[in-house]
C-alpha positions in Angstrom: 0.0 0.0 0.0 1.3 3.4 -0.9 2.2 5.7 2.0 0.1 8.8 2.5 0.5 12.0 4.5 -2.1 14.2 6.0 -1.9 17.9 5.6 -4.1 20.9 6.4 -4.9 22.7 3.2 -5.3 26.5 3.4 -5.5 29.6 1.2 -3.1 32.5 1.4 -3.2 35.4 -1.1 -5.3 33.3 -3.5 -2.7 30.5 -3.6 -3.1 27.1 -2.0 -0.7 25.9 0.8 -0.5 23.0 3.2 1.2 22.2 6.5 1.6 18.9 8.4 -1.6 18.0 10.2 0.3 17.0 13.4 1.5 20.6 13.7 -2.0 22.0 13.8 -3.6 22.0 17.3 -6.8 23.8 16.2 -8.3 26.2 13.7 -10.1 29.2 15.2 -12.2 32.0 13.7 -10.5 35.4 13.5 -10.7 37.3 16.9 -9.4 40.6 18.1 -5.6 40.7 17.9 -3.8 43.0 20.3 -0.7 44.6 18.7 2.6 44.4 20.6 4.6 47.6 20.5 8.0 47.3 18.6 7.3 43.7 17.7 8.9 42.4 14.5 6.7 42.9 11.3 5.8 39.2 11.2 4.2 39.3 14.6 0.6 40.6 14.3 0.1 40.6 18.1 -1.4 38.4 20.7 -4.8 36.9 21.4 -6.4 35.5 24.5 -7.5 32.0 23.5 -9.5 30.4 26.3 -7.2 32.0 28.9 -3.9 31.2 27.0 -2.0 34.1 25.6 -1.1 33.1 22.0 1.3 35.0 19.7 -0.1 35.5 16.2 2.3 35.5 13.3 1.4 36.9 9.9 2.2 34.1 7.4 2.2 36.5 4.5 5.1 38.4 6.0 7.0 35.3 7.1 6.8 33.9 3.5 7.6 37.2 1.9 4.2 37.3 0.2 2.3 40.6 -0.5 1.1 42.3 2.6 -2.7 42.0 3.3 -4.8 43.7 5.9 -6.2 41.4 8.5 -9.9 40.6 7.8 -12.7 39.2 9.9 -13.3 36.2 7.6 -9.7 34.9 8.0 -8.8 32.0 10.2 -6.0 31.3 12.7 -4.2 28.0 12.6 -3.0 27.4 16.2 0.2 25.3 16.1 1.0 22.6 18.7 3.4 24.0 21.3 6.0 21.2 20.5 6.3 22.7 16.9 7.3 26.1 18.2 9.6 25.5 21.2 6.8 25.1 23.6 5.2 28.5 22.8 1.5 29.2 22.0 1.6 30.4 18.4 -0.9 30.8 15.7 -0.6 31.8 12.0 -3.2 33.9 10.1 -4.5 32.3 6.8 -7.2 33.5 4.4 -9.2 30.3 4.7 -8.8 26.7 5.7 -10.0 24.2 3.0 -9.7 21.1 5.1 -7.6 18.0 5.8 -6.1 16.3 2.7 -4.7 12.8 2.5 -2.0 12.8 -0.1 -0.2 9.8 -1.6 3.6 10.0 -1.6 3.4 9.7 -5.4 1.5 13.0 -5.6 4.3 14.9 -3.9 7.1 16.5 -5.9 10.0 17.1 -3.5 12.1 20.1 -4.4 15.8 19.6 -5.1 18.6 22.0 -4.3 18.2 23.4 -7.8 15.5 25.8 -6.8 16.8 28.8 -4.9 17.8 27.1 -1.6 16.3 30.1 0.3 12.8 29.0 -0.9 13.3 25.2 -0.8 14.3 25.4 2.8 10.7 26.3 3.7 9.0 24.2 1.2 8.7 20.4 1.9 7.3 19.8 -1.6 4.6 20.5 -4.2 1.4 18.5 -3.9 -0.3 17.7 -7.2 -4.0 17.2 -6.7 -6.2 16.0 -9.6 -9.6 17.7 -9.5 -10.9 15.4 -12.2 -9.6 11.9 -12.8 -10.3 12.0 -16.5 -8.6 15.3 -17.2 -4.8 15.1 -16.7 -4.4 18.8 -17.3 -6.8 19.7 -14.5 -4.2 19.4 -11.7 -4.0 21.8 -8.9 -0.7 22.6 -7.1 -0.5 23.0 -3.4 2.7 24.3 -1.8 3.5 22.2 1.3 5.1 24.5 3.8 7.7 23.3 6.3 6.1 25.3 9.2 8.7 24.1 11.7 11.6 25.5 9.6 9.7 28.8 9.0 9.2 29.2 12.8 12.8 28.1 13.6 14.1 30.6 11.1 12.1 33.4 12.8 13.5 32.4 16.2 17.1 32.9 14.9 16.4 36.5 13.8 
């Protein structure tokens, strides 16, 4: 039997991305974010999530995507503390599509040929056929290595 991986598929700036399901603790609706003075640009602020102070990171800024204003219809993917050195951290995404089971054969792993700066944060490209009969109708989902993204931020 072919091995599969489970990822959380989400939208950011009109593009589709994914992260490992075991890194996602929960998905919450957008709530009021309190800005932190002099915080780095990738930190949107903090939220009170059921009594836990949770730092919120702007994934657009972390991934060098075009800046977008925070909107009420966005979602926050709260990461498991183990993924972020024991901290409570969430990332803002435009929308969460759902959990996706992907066969290893549908994942294109990036070699060192691509700019290594990019490939360090991308685990691979997931090819998803939307229609089994139409080979051309394949969607691409960028599989983000969220732990590397967060570790890179911690070094700054």
